[in-house]
C-alpha positions in Angstrom: 8.4 4.3 22.8 6.6 1.7 20.7 6.8 -0.5 23.8 5.1 2.0 26.1 1.7 1.1 27.6 -0.8 2.9 25.4 -4.3 1.8 26.5 -6.3 1.5 29.7 -4.4 4.2 31.5 -6.2 5.9 34.4 -6.3 9.7 35.1 -2.8 9.9 36.4 -1.4 12.4 38.9 -2.3 13.1 42.5 -5.8 13.7 43.8 -4.8 17.3 44.8 -3.6 18.0 41.3 -6.9 16.9 39.8 -9.4 18.1 42.4 -9.3 21.7 41.1 -10.6 20.6 37.7 -12.7 17.5 38.6 -15.9 19.3 39.3 -15.6 21.5 36.2 -14.6 18.5 34.1 -17.7 16.6 35.3 -20.0 19.5 34.5 -18.3 20.2 31.2 -18.4 16.6 30.1 -22.1 16.5 31.1 -22.7 19.7 29.2 -20.9 18.4 26.1 -22.7 15.0 26.1 -26.1 16.5 26.8 -26.1 20.1 25.6 -29.6 20.8 26.9 -28.1 20.8 30.4 -26.0 23.7 29.6 -29.0 26.1 29.6 -30.5 24.9 32.9 -28.6 27.4 35.0 -25.9 25.1 36.2 -22.7 26.8 37.5 -19.1 26.8 36.3 -20.0 28.6 33.1 -16.4 29.8 32.9 -15.2 26.3 33.0 -17.6 25.4 30.3 -16.2 28.2 28.1 -12.6 26.9 28.6 -13.7 23.4 27.7 -15.5 24.6 24.6 -12.5 26.5 23.5 -10.4 23.4 23.2 -10.0 21.9 19.7 -12.5 19.3 18.9 -11.4 18.0 15.5 -8.8 15.3 15.5 -7.5 14.2 12.1 -7.0 10.4 12.0 -3.8 9.9 10.0 -3.0 6.4 8.8 -1.3 4.5 11.5 2.1 3.0 11.2 1.9 -0.2 9.2 4.5 -2.6 8.0 5.8 -2.5 4.4 5.8 -5.9 2.7 8.0 -6.8 -0.3 6.2 -9.2 -2.7 7.3 -11.3 -5.6 4.5 -12.5 -8.0 4.9 -16.1 -9.0 4.2 -17.5 -12.4 0.7 -18.6 -11.4 -0.1 -15.1 -10.1 0.3 -16.0 -6.5 2.0 -13.5 -4.1 5.1 -14.6 -2.4 6.1 -12.5 0.6 9.8 -11.8 0.6 10.2 -9.7 3.7 8.5 -7.0 5.7 9.8 -3.9 7.5 8.2 -2.3 10.4 8.6 -0.2 13.6 5.2 -1.5 14.6 4.0 -4.8 13.3 0.5 -4.0 12.2 -1.9 -5.0 9.4 -5.0 -2.9 9.1 -8.2 -5.1 8.7 -11.8 -4.3 7.9 -14.8 -4.7 10.3 -15.7 -8.1 8.9 -12.2 -9.4 9.3 -12.3 -9.1 13.1 -14.0 -11.8 15.2 -17.1 -10.7 17.0 -15.5 -12.2 20.1 -12.7 -9.6 19.9 -15.2 -6.8 19.5 -17.4 -8.0 22.4 -14.4 -8.6 24.6 -13.1 -5.1 24.1 -16.4 -3.4 24.8 -17.3 -5.6 27.8 -14.0 -5.3 29.5 -12.9 -1.8 28.5 -16.1 0.2 28.1 -19.4 -1.5 28.7 -21.4 1.7 28.0 -19.5 2.3 24.8 -22.6 2.2 22.6 -24.5 4.5 24.9 -22.3 7.4 25.7 -21.2 10.3 23.5 -17.5 9.7 23.7 -16.9 10.1 27.5 -18.3 7.8 30.0 -19.2 10.2 32.8 -20.2 7.4 35.2 -16.9 5.6 34.6 -14.9 8.8 34.9 -16.6 9.8 38.1 -16.1 6.4 39.6 -12.4 6.5 38.6 -12.0 9.9 40.2 -13.5 8.9 43.5 -11.7 5.6 43.5 -8.3 7.2 42.8 -8.9 9.8 45.4 -9.7 7.2 48.0 -6.7 5.1 47.1 -4.4 7.8 48.7 -1.5 7.1 46.4 -2.3 3.5 45.7 -3.3 1.9 42.5 -5.1 4.0 39.9 -8.4 3.0 38.3 -8.9 3.7 34.6 -11.8 5.8 33.6 -11.2 6.3 29.9 -13.7 5.2 27.3 -12.7 3.3 24.3 -13.0 6.5 22.3 -10.7 8.3 24.7 -8.2 5.4 24.5 -8.4 5.6 20.7 -7.8 9.3 20.8 -4.7 8.8 23.0 -3.3 6.2 20.7 -3.9 8.4 17.7 -2.0 11.2 19.4 0.8 8.9 20.4 0.9 7.6 16.8 1.2 11.1 15.4 4.0 11.8 17.8 5.9 8.6 16.9 5.8 9.5 13.2 7.6 12.8 13.6 11.1 12.5 12.0 12.8 15.0 14.3 13.8 13.3 17.5 13.4 16.3 19.8 10.0 17.2 18.3 9.0 13.6 18.5 9.8 13.3 22.2 8.0 16.5 23.0 4.8 15.4 21.1 4.9 12.0 22.8 5.2 13.6 26.2 2.3 15.9 25.5 0.2 12.9 24.4 0.9 10.8 27.4 1.6 13.1 30.4 -0.7 12.6 33.3 -2.3 16.0 33.8 -5.9 17.2 34.1 -5.3 19.4 31.1 -4.3 16.5 28.9 -7.3 14.6 30.1 -9.7 17.4 29.3 -8.2 17.8 25.8 -8.6 14.0 25.3 -12.3 14.2 26.4 -12.9 17.1 24.0 -11.4 15.2 21.1 -13.4 12.2 22.0 -16.7 14.1 21.9 -15.7 15.6 18.5 -14.7 12.2 17.2 -18.0 10.7 18.0 -19.8 13.4 16.1 -17.9 12.5 12.9 -17.6 8.7 13.1 -19.9 5.8 13.9 -19.3 3.6 17.0 -18.2 0.7 14.8 -15.7 2.9 13.0 -14.2 4.0 16.4 -14.1 0.5 17.8 -12.4 -0.8 14.7 -9.9 2.1 14.7 -9.1 1.3 18.3 -8.6 -2.4 17.6 -6.4 -1.6 14.7 -4.1 0.8 16.5 -3.8 -0.6 20.0 -0.5 -2.1 21.2 -0.7 -5.8 22.3 2.9 -6.0 23.6 6.3 -5.6 22.0 6.0 -4.7 18.3 2.6 -6.2 17.9 0.0 -3.5 17.1 -3.6 -4.1 16.0 -5.6 -7.2 16.4 -4.5 -8.8 13.2 -0.8 -8.7 13.8 -1.4 -9.7 17.4 -3.5 -12.7 16.5 -1.0 -13.8 13.9 1.9 -13.4 16.3 0.5 -14.9 19.5 -1.8 -17.6 18.0 -0.7 -18.0 14.4 -4.2 -17.2 13.1 -6.2 -14.3 11.7 -8.2 -12.0 13.9 -11.3 -13.3 12.3 -10.6 -16.9 13.5 -9.7 -16.5 17.2 -11.7 -18.3 19.9 -13.3 -16.8 22.9 -10.4 -17.4 25.3 -7.9 -16.3 22.6 -9.9 -13.1 22.0 -10.1 -12.5 25.8 -6.4 -13.1 26.1 -5.6 -10.5 23.4 -7.9 -7.9 25.0 -6.4 -8.7 28.4 -2.9 -7.8 27.1 -4.2 -4.4 25.9 -4.7 -3.5 29.5 -1.0 -3.7 30.3 0.9 -4.8 27.2 4.3 -4.4 28.7 3.6 -6.9 31.6 0.8 -9.2 30.2 2.3 -10.2 26.9 2.6 -14.0 26.5 5.6 -14.4 24.3 8.1 -14.7 27.2 7.6 -18.2 28.5 10.7 -18.0 30.8 9.3 -15.1 32.8 9.3 -16.0 36.5 6.2 -14.0 37.2 4.1 -14.6 34.1 5.7 -17.4 32.1 4.6 -20.8 30.9 5.5 -22.4 34.3 2.9 -20.2 36.0 0.3 -20.8 33.3 0.8 -17.1 32.4 -0.8 -16.4 35.7 -1.1 -12.6 35.5 -2.4 -12.6 32.0 -4.8 -15.5 32.8 -6.2 -13.5 35.7 -6.9 -10.5 33.5 -8.2 -12.9 30.7 -10.6 -14.5 33.1 -11.8 -11.0 34.1 -12.5 -10.2 30.4 -14.4 -13.5 30.0 -16.4 -12.8 33.1 -17.3 -9.4 31.8 -18.3 -10.9 28.4 -20.7 -13.2 30.3 -22.0 -10.5 32.5 -22.7 -8.3 29.5 -24.5 -11.2 27.8 -21.9 -11.6 25.0 -21.4 -15.3 25.6 -23.5 -18.1 27.0 -22.9 -20.0 30.3 -21.6 -23.0 28.4 -19.2 -20.8 26.5 -18.1 -19.1 29.7 -17.4 -22.3 31.5 -15.4 -23.7 28.6 -13.4 -20.5 28.2 -12.7 -20.0 31.9 -11.5 -23.6 32.2 -9.1 -23.4 29.3 -5.4 -22.8 29.6 -3.4 -20.1 27.7 -1.5 -21.8 25.0 0.4 -19.4 22.7 1.5 -20.4 19.3 4.1 -17.7 18.7 4.8 -17.0 15.0 7.6 -14.6 14.5 6.8 -12.1 11.7 9.3 -11.9 8.9 11.2 -8.7 9.2 14.3 -7.5 7.3 15.9 -9.1 4.2 17.4 -12.0 6.1 13.9 -13.6 5.9 13.9 -13.4 2.1 15.8 -16.7 1.5 17.9 -16.8 -1.6 16.5 -13.4 -2.7 18.0 -11.6 0.3 20.3 -9.4 -1.8 17.5 -8.5 -4.2 15.4 -7.6 -1.2 18.2 -5.4 0.1 18.4 -3.7 -3.2 14.7 -2.9 -3.1 15.1 -1.7 0.5 17.9 0.6 -0.6 15.9 1.8 -3.6 13.2 3.0 -1.2 15.7 4.6 1.2 17.5 6.4 -1.6 14.7 7.6 -3.8 13.0 11.0 -3.4 9.7 9.5 -4.4 9.5 8.2 -0.8 10.5 11.3 1.1 12.7 14.4 0.9 15.1 13.3 3.7 16.7 10.1 4.6 14.7 9.9 7.8 11.5 10.4 6.0 12.3 7.7 3.5 13.3 5.3 6.2 10.0 6.1 8.0 8.1 5.4 4.8 9.7 2.0 4.5 9.1 1.0 8.1 5.8 2.7 8.7 4.1 3.4 5.4 2.0 0.2 5.1 3.0 -0.3 1.5 2.6 -3.5 -0.5 5.6 -3.4 -2.8 5.3 -5.6 -5.8 8.8 -6.3 -7.0 10.1 -7.3 -10.4 11.7 -10.5 -9.1 11.1 -13.6 -11.1 11.2 -16.5 -8.7 12.1 -19.1 -11.3 15.1 -17.2 -12.7 16.2 -16.3 -9.2 16.2 -19.9 -8.1 18.1 -20.9 -11.3 20.7 -18.1 -10.7 21.3 -19.0 -7.1 21.4 -22.7 -7.8 24.0 -22.3 -10.5 26.2 -20.2 -8.3 25.8 -22.6 -5.4 26.8 -25.5 -7.6 30.1 -24.0 -8.7 31.2 -21.3 -6.3 31.7 -21.9 -2.5 30.8 -19.1 -0.2 34.2 -19.3 1.5 37.7 -20.3 0.3 40.8 -20.6 2.4 43.3 -18.9 0.2 41.2 -16.5 -1.9 38.5 -13.9 -1.0 36.3 -15.3 -3.8 33.2 -13.6 -4.9 30.6 -14.3 -7.6 27.5 -12.4 -8.6 24.8 -12.7 -11.2 22.1 -10.2 -12.1 19.4 -10.5 -14.8 17.5 -7.6 -16.3 14.8 -7.3 -18.9 15.9 -5.3 -22.1 13.7 -2.3 -22.9 12.2 -2.0 -19.4 15.1 -2.1 -16.9 13.2 -4.6 -14.7 15.6 -6.6 -12.5 14.5 -10.2 -12.7 17.1 -11.9 -10.5 20.1 -11.1 -8.3 22.3 -13.8 -6.7 25.7 -14.2 -5.2 27.9 -16.7 -3.5 27.9 -15.2 0.0 25.2 -15.7 2.6 23.3 -12.6 3.6 23.6 -11.2 7.1 23.4 -7.6 8.4 24.7 -8.7 11.8 28.3 -7.6 12.1 29.0 -10.2 14.7 28.1 -13.0 12.2 30.1 -11.5 9.4 33.1 -11.1 11.7 33.1 -14.8 12.6 32.6 -16.2 9.1 33.6 -14.8 5.7 30.8 -16.9 4.3 28.4 -14.1 5.4 28.2 -10.5 4.3 25.7 -7.7 3.8 27.6 -6.3 0.8 25.7 -6.8 -2.4 28.3 -7.5 -5.1 25.8 -6.8 -7.8 25.1 -3.2 -7.0 26.7 0.2 -6.5 28.2 1.3 -3.2 25.3 3.7 -2.7 22.9 0.7 -2.8 24.7 -1.5 -0.3 27.2 -2.8 -2.8 31.0 -2.8 -3.3 33.1 -0.3 -5.1 32.9 -2.4 -8.2 35.2 -4.6 -10.2 37.3 -4.1 -13.3 35.2 -5.2 -16.3 38.1 -5.9 -18.6 37.2 -6.5 -22.3 33.5 -6.1 -21.7 34.1 -2.4 -22.0 35.2 -2.8 -25.6 31.5 -2.7 -26.7 31.5 1.0 -25.9 34.4 1.5 -28.3 32.5 -0.5 -30.9 29.4 1.7 -30.3 31.4 4.9 -30.7 33.1 3.5 -33.8 29.7 2.9 -35.4 28.4 6.3 -34.2 31.2 7.9 -36.3 30.0 6.1 -39.4 32.6 3.4 -39.5 31.6 -0.1 -40.6 32.1 -3.3 -38.7 33.5 -4.8 -41.9 36.2 -2.3 -42.7 39.6 -3.1 -41.4 41.8 -1.7 -38.7 45.5 -2.2 -37.9 45.6 -4.7 -35.1 49.4 -5.0 -35.1 51.1 -4.1 -31.8 52.2 -0.4 -31.6 53.4 2.0 -29.0 51.0 4.9 -28.5 51.5 8.3 -26.8 49.0 10.8 -28.4 45.2 10.4 -28.3 42.3 12.6 -29.4 40.4 13.8 -26.3 38.0 16.6 -26.8 37.5 16.9 -23.0 41.1 18.1 -22.6 42.6 21.5 -23.5 43.8 21.4 -27.0 41.7 18.2 -27.7 44.7 15.9 -27.1 45.8 13.6 -24.3 49.5 12.7 -24.2 50.5 9.6 -22.2 53.6 7.7 -21.5 54.3 5.2 -24.2 51.7 2.5 -24.1 52.3 -0.8 -26.0 49.2 -3.0 -25.3 49.3 -6.6 -26.3 46.8 -9.4 -26.9 46.3 -12.0 -24.2 48.0 -14.7 -26.3 50.7 -12.4 -27.4 49.7 -12.6 -31.1 49.6 -9.9 -33.7 46.3 -9.9 -35.6 47.5 -7.7 -38.5 44.6 -6.0 -40.2 41.2 -7.2 -38.9 37.6 -6.1 -39.0 35.8 -4.8 -35.9 33.4 -7.7 -36.3 36.2 -10.3 -36.1 37.9 -8.2 -33.3 34.7 -8.4 -31.3 34.3 -12.1 -31.8 37.8 -12.8 -30.7 38.2 -9.9 -28.3 41.4 -8.6 -29.9 42.9 -5.9 -27.6 45.2 -4.3 -30.2 42.3 -3.9 -32.7 40.2 -2.0 -30.1 43.1 0.2 -29.1 43.7 1.0 -32.7 40.0 1.9 -33.1 40.1 4.1 -30.0 43.2 5.8 -31.5 41.0 6.9 -34.5 38.2 8.0 -32.1 37.8 10.5 -29.3 38.5 9.2 -25.7 35.9 11.7 -24.4 33.3 10.5 -26.8 33.9 6.8 -25.9 33.4 7.7 -22.2 30.2 9.6 -23.0 28.9 6.8 -25.1 29.3 4.4 -22.2 27.6 6.9 -19.9 24.7 7.3 -22.3 24.1 3.6 -22.1 23.9 3.8 -18.3 27.4 2.9 -17.3 28.9 4.5 -14.2 31.5 3.5 -11.7 30.2 1.6 -8.6 32.1 3.9 -6.2 30.4 7.0 -7.6 33.6 8.5 -9.0 33.6 9.8 -12.7 34.2 7.2 -15.4 37.9 7.1 -16.3 38.6 8.0 -19.9 42.4 7.3 -20.1 43.4 4.9 -22.9 43.5 2.0 -20.3 39.8 2.4 -19.9 39.3 1.1 -23.4 40.4 -2.3 -22.1 38.2 -2.2 -19.0 40.1 -0.4 -16.2 36.9 1.1 -14.7 35.4 -0.6 -11.7 31.7 -1.2 -12.3 28.9 -3.2 -10.7 27.3 -6.2 -12.5 23.9 -4.5 -12.5 25.3 -1.5 -14.4 26.9 -3.8 -17.0 23.7 -5.9 -17.4 21.6 -2.8 -17.9 24.0 -1.3 -20.5 24.3 -4.5 -22.5 20.6 -5.0 -22.3 20.2 -1.5 -23.8 22.3 -2.5 -26.8 20.1 -5.5 -27.3 17.0 -3.3 -27.0 18.0 -1.2 -30.1 19.8 1.3 -27.9 17.0 2.0 -25.4 18.8 2.6 -22.2 16.8 2.1 -19.0 17.8 2.6 -15.4 17.4 -0.6 -13.4 14.1 -0.8 -11.6 13.1 -3.5 -9.0 9.6 -2.2 -8.2 6.7 -2.8 -10.5 3.9 -1.3 -8.4 3.1 -0.2 -4.9 -0.3 -0.3 -3.2 -0.6 2.1 -0.3 -2.4 1.3 3.0 -5.5 3.0 1.5 -5.6 0.5 -1.4 -4.5 3.2 -4.0 -1.6 2.9 -6.3 1.5 4.9 -5.4 4.1 6.4 -7.6 7.1 4.2 -8.2 10.7 5.0 -9.3 10.9 5.3 -13.1 13.2 3.4 -15.4 13.5 6.7 -17.3 14.2 4.9 -20.6 16.1 7.0 -23.2 17.7 6.3 -26.5 21.4 5.9 -25.7 22.5 5.4 -29.3 20.5 5.1 -32.5 18.8 1.8 -33.3 21.0 1.5 -36.3 24.2 1.7 -34.2 22.8 -0.6 -31.5 21.5 -3.2 -33.8 24.8 -3.3 -35.7 26.7 -3.7 -32.5 24.3 -6.5 -31.5 25.0 -8.2 -34.8 28.7 -8.2 -34.1 28.2 -9.3 -30.5 26.2 -12.3 -31.6 29.5 -13.7 -33.1 30.9 -13.9 -29.5 28.6 -16.8 -28.9 29.3 -18.4 -32.3 32.1 -20.8 -33.4 35.4 -19.3 -32.5 33.8 -16.6 -30.3 35.1 -16.1 -26.7 31.7 -17.1 -25.3 31.0 -20.1 -27.5 31.2 -22.4 -24.4 28.3 -20.5 -22.8 25.9 -20.8 -25.7 22.6 -22.7 -25.1 19.9 -23.8 -27.5 16.6 -22.2 -27.9 17.2 -18.5 -28.8 19.8 -16.2 -30.5 22.3 -14.8 -28.0 24.6 -11.9 -27.9 27.1 -10.4 -25.4 30.7 -9.9 -24.5 33.2 -11.5 -22.2 35.8 -9.7 -20.2 38.9 -10.5 -18.1 40.8 -7.9 -16.1 44.6 -7.9 -15.8 46.0 -11.1 -14.3 42.5 -12.6 -14.4 41.8 -11.2 -11.0 38.2 -10.6 -12.3 36.4 -12.3 -15.2 33.0 -11.6 -16.7 30.4 -12.6 -19.2 27.5 -10.4 -20.0 24.7 -11.1 -22.5 21.6 -13.0 -23.3 18.6 -12.8 -25.5 16.0 -10.3 -26.6 14.1 -11.1 -23.3 16.7 -11.3 -20.6 20.3 -10.2 -20.2 22.6 -11.5 -17.4 25.9 -10.2 -16.2 28.0 -12.7 -14.3 31.2 -11.8 -12.5 33.6 -14.0 -10.5 36.8 -12.7 -9.0 38.6 -11.4 -5.9 36.4 -9.4 -3.6 39.7 -8.0 -2.2 43.2 -9.3 -1.5 43.5 -12.1 1.0 46.7 -12.6 2.9 48.1 -9.6 0.9 47.5 -11.0 -2.5 44.9 -11.7 -5.2 44.5 -14.9 -7.2 44.1 -15.5 -10.9 40.8 -17.0 -11.8 42.7 -19.4 -14.0 44.3 -20.9 -10.9 41.3 -21.0 -8.6 39.5 -24.4 -8.8 35.8 -24.6 -8.2 33.8 -27.9 -8.5 36.2 -29.5 -10.9 36.9 -26.6 -13.1 38.7 -23.2 -12.9 36.8 -20.2 -11.7 37.5 -18.7 -15.2 35.7 -21.6 -16.9 33.0 -21.7 -14.3 31.5 -18.5 -15.6 30.5 -20.2 -18.9 28.6 -22.9 -17.0 26.9 -20.7 -14.6 26.0 -18.1 -17.2 24.7 -20.9 -19.5 22.4 -22.3 -16.8 20.9 -18.9 -16.0 20.4 -18.2 -19.7 18.8 -21.6 -20.2 16.3 -20.7 -17.4 15.4 -17.4 -19.0 14.9 -19.0 -22.4 12.7 -21.7 -20.8 10.7 -19.0 -19.1 10.5 -16.2 -21.7 11.9 -17.6 -24.9 13.9 -15.2 -27.1 13.4 -13.8 -30.6 15.6 -12.8 -33.5 17.6 -9.6 -33.0 16.9 -6.7 -35.4 18.9 -6.6 -38.6 22.1 -4.5 -38.6 22.3 -1.3 -40.6 23.4 -1.8 -44.2 25.6 1.3 -44.2 27.4 0.2 -41.0 28.0 -3.4 -42.3 29.0 -2.6 -45.9 32.2 -3.9 -47.2 34.2 -0.7 -47.8 36.1 -0.1 -51.0 38.7 2.4 -51.9 40.8 3.3 -54.9 44.4 2.0 -54.7 46.7 5.1 -54.2 49.4 5.8 -56.8 52.6 5.1 -55.0 55.0 4.8 -57.9 58.3 6.5 -57.3 58.0 6.2 -53.5 60.2 4.2 -51.2 58.7 0.8 -50.2 58.2 2.1 -46.6 56.5 5.3 -47.8 54.2 3.3 -50.1 53.4 0.9 -47.2 52.3 3.8 -45.0 50.1 5.4 -47.6 48.4 2.1 -48.5 47.9 1.2 -44.8 46.4 4.6 -44.1 43.9 3.9 -47.0 42.9 0.7 -45.2 44.8 -1.9 -47.2 47.2 -4.6 -46.1 50.4 -4.7 -48.0 53.0 -7.2 -49.2 56.2 -6.6 -51.2 56.5 -8.6 -54.4 59.5 -9.3 -56.7 61.2 -6.3 -58.4 60.0 -5.5 -61.9 61.7 -3.8 -64.8 61.1 -0.2 -64.7 62.6 3.1 -65.6 62.0 4.2 -61.9 65.1 4.3 -59.8 66.1 0.9 -58.6 64.6 0.0 -55.2 61.8 2.5 -55.4 58.2 1.5 -56.2 57.5 0.9 -59.9 53.8 0.0 -59.3 51.3 -2.1 -57.5 49.1 -5.0 -58.0 46.2 -4.2 -58.3 47.2 -1.1 -60.2 46.7 2.4 -58.9 43.2 3.7 -59.3 41.6 0.3 -59.1 38.6 0.1 -56.6 39.5 -2.6 -54.0 37.8 -3.8 -50.7 39.6 -2.3 -47.8 41.6 -4.8 -45.8 42.7 -6.7 -49.0 46.4 -7.0 -49.7 48.0 -4.7 -52.2 51.3 -6.0 -53.6 54.1 -3.4 -53.9 56.4 -4.0 -56.9 59.8 -2.3 -56.5 61.8 -1.3 -59.6 65.0 -3.1 -60.8 66.1 0.1 -62.4 66.9 -1.6 -65.8 63.9 -0.4 -67.7 63.7 2.4 -70.3 60.8 4.0 -71.9 60.3 3.1 -75.7 60.4 6.3 -77.8 57.5 7.1 -80.1 58.9 7.0 -83.7 55.6 6.8 -85.6 55.6 9.6 -88.3 59.4 9.8 -88.5 61.5 8.7 -91.5 62.9 5.1 -91.2 66.4 6.4 -90.7 65.5 8.7 -87.9 63.3 6.1 -86.2 66.1 3.5 -86.4 68.5 5.9 -84.9 66.2 6.8 -82.0 65.5 3.2 -81.2 69.1 2.2 -81.2 69.8 5.2 -79.1 67.3 3.8 -76.6 69.3 0.6 -76.3 67.8 -1.7 -78.9 70.5 -4.0 -80.2 68.7 -4.5 -83.6 65.9 -2.7 -85.4 64.1 -4.6 -88.1 62.5 -2.6 -91.0 59.4 -3.5 -92.9 58.4 -1.6 -96.1 55.0 -1.3 -97.5 54.6 0.1 -101.1 51.9 2.7 -101.7 52.0 4.7 -105.0 50.1 7.4 -103.3 52.7 7.9 -100.6 54.8 11.0 -100.7 58.1 10.6 -102.4 61.3 10.2 -100.6 62.5 7.8 -97.8 59.1 7.0 -96.5 57.2 7.5 -93.2 57.0 5.1 -90.1 53.4 4.0 -89.6 53.8 1.4 -86.8 56.4 0.2 -84.2 57.0 -2.7 -81.9 57.2 -2.4 -78.9 54.7 0.4 -78.8 55.7 3.8 -77.6 56.0 4.6 -73.8 56.4 1.0 -72.7 59.1 0.5 -70.1 61.2 -2.5 -70.9 64.7 -3.8 -70.6 66.0 -2.6 -73.9 69.4 -4.2 -73.7 69.7 -7.1 -76.2 66.2 -6.4 -77.4 64.9 -6.1 -81.0 62.5 -3.4 -82.2 60.5 -3.4 -85.5 59.4 -0.5 -87.5 56.9 -0.5 -90.4 57.1 2.4 -93.0 55.3 3.3 -96.2 56.8 4.7 -99.4 55.9 4.8 -103.2 57.9 1.7 -104.0 59.9 -0.7 -102.0 
């Protein structure tokens, strides 16, 4: 229907169908234009009543206009990414239209436009008589510009109805060639003239008329056919445009190969009508004789400039463009149904100012292009990078290695092309996501900190087999799995390690051990609170394997979640639209980032503190660090390195980069360690690509210091050494490990404890020691006995007791004291002291006693 002829139509239908109403119509129009005649006694009063009963008010809704996506450059300039339209139209003001166009329209279409009251009775009557005389031949148009405008408005209203059946019915009612429709059109025209000035009506007509194909309105038509604004067209160009309005389907000049009206014929049919328009302009004194001669003598020379439409015109920002397009099509802000939202995009006349940063976009696409080809023979290789702004959710860049095309025929012939956006969710034109591997560990870290644990306490990172897990989402609060014995990538056992160090080195066994102390349901919910969700729309998995990244997630989701950590826990939905200006120049509502506190600032800032170590010496992302600003983040590699990630950045910009298998090729997937790209492995390329993008963000935005971590969540935790004396070595090891200590078994010591059991520890029981430190367990040799307390006894009893305890010899020392009681004396001191445990065999004890005289 947008290609239907919409202006310059005559009163259609046969003479016999019209004759019954022609007299009445003439009288009624006369009466409406000059009401004084209605009281002069003229006949057909009944017809006048019918005419007057027709509705006269026609609401002029905004016409369909193209929506344009715009990126604002660093200098403030507007860069048009793409436009979407059913009708290519750009509304312009009165002073943005050349006087030649206005004069040509009036002279050729309605010379008495500024004199009549909406209906040209003379022209209508002439058309009726001419059509009647033609006996079925060509029909002459009698519609005024106002009537043509009314018809176009009614057609436009019909075309904007979402329901197809209702749309077709309304279109037919607006265009059907019947006397009734013509009378209604006249009535609307008269009412329209009462409410609007002539200039307003003429401008409305010029802005709504079809000029062939999808070109609607003089501005879009001027740009399309001649590559210039409607304000700048020449006399012959203006006349050519108005000529096409008369029969846009046949007189359009963008088909040079047309046998009847192509370039070879000099666009003969259009030129004939154009020359008629020029002649009318001269006859109506709109141009001089010299201007007439020059215009008539000129050839029609189109300069066709195809309008940008669809995201394929957005260059290296095509996938970002597609994401914005999907945002409009998916968001209730733009309509309650999918059809309404699609209509808003293609007909709403919006200027959509996006969040895209052109400099970062160019850097991201350039880095990917440098290292990742868009097609590989033996692997279905994909790569994607997306950058977001922490604290706002604004998407700054979106790039990938495939070329954008929505043409299935193109994608079918070359795997270098796709319309699938690897950065986004399936609902937004993306894939079903990719396993994120160890990147997911940050959500275990967040939950660890939420429960009050410190990044500097220690966890058991030795390899274990696990079956039972706390899971408050399950009945009974427990999940039981088949035995799971996860290992570290290099096969090592880290022993006891702090979460800080585990984050830095990405130690699998440490994070599994942490998850065992936590709640799998809480870990899942913590990730969701930070904005994480599966790309395929399914619920996040919370099985133990999810701890190590089994969920399939889109890069945009990971970038947003990591950005939230760096923004002190403020989680924002990704947004790609900064503002929208409607066709009326007013600001429109845009989708909200809906920023919420996902975790407390204390938790987020402490996690950021640990994640900065990832880019430090010995960290898994040390190779990606660039100068200029502090950086934080996390790396991740899925099983068999089918997917590998790095996500992180600065306080100003966070990038998530993924490279991996889009899907199996020839029945198999490839390890990113084995895929070579530009002189390095795909696994290593992620550091180079990420580094280049981060360098560009730092150059553009800088980057500040991250907030300091919480003291309570970074404290070095101390605990009293448990008393394990008398336990077996294994029992003591378990108790000490549960208390947070590492253990070692020292040499046996002499003790009265049963041989082989624990005699004591070093440091001793009760001593406050930093958790994670090593406590030495000292087994007993079983040879020790406890020294009896003989102080206060007589020397003979004391000697007997000590010898009975195993001392080979007891030395006695007497001290005279006349004041002492009489008799044998009393022991006042002993060596060894009482209660010591020693090997008494072959040992000597000494007692000191006092009596009146020695």
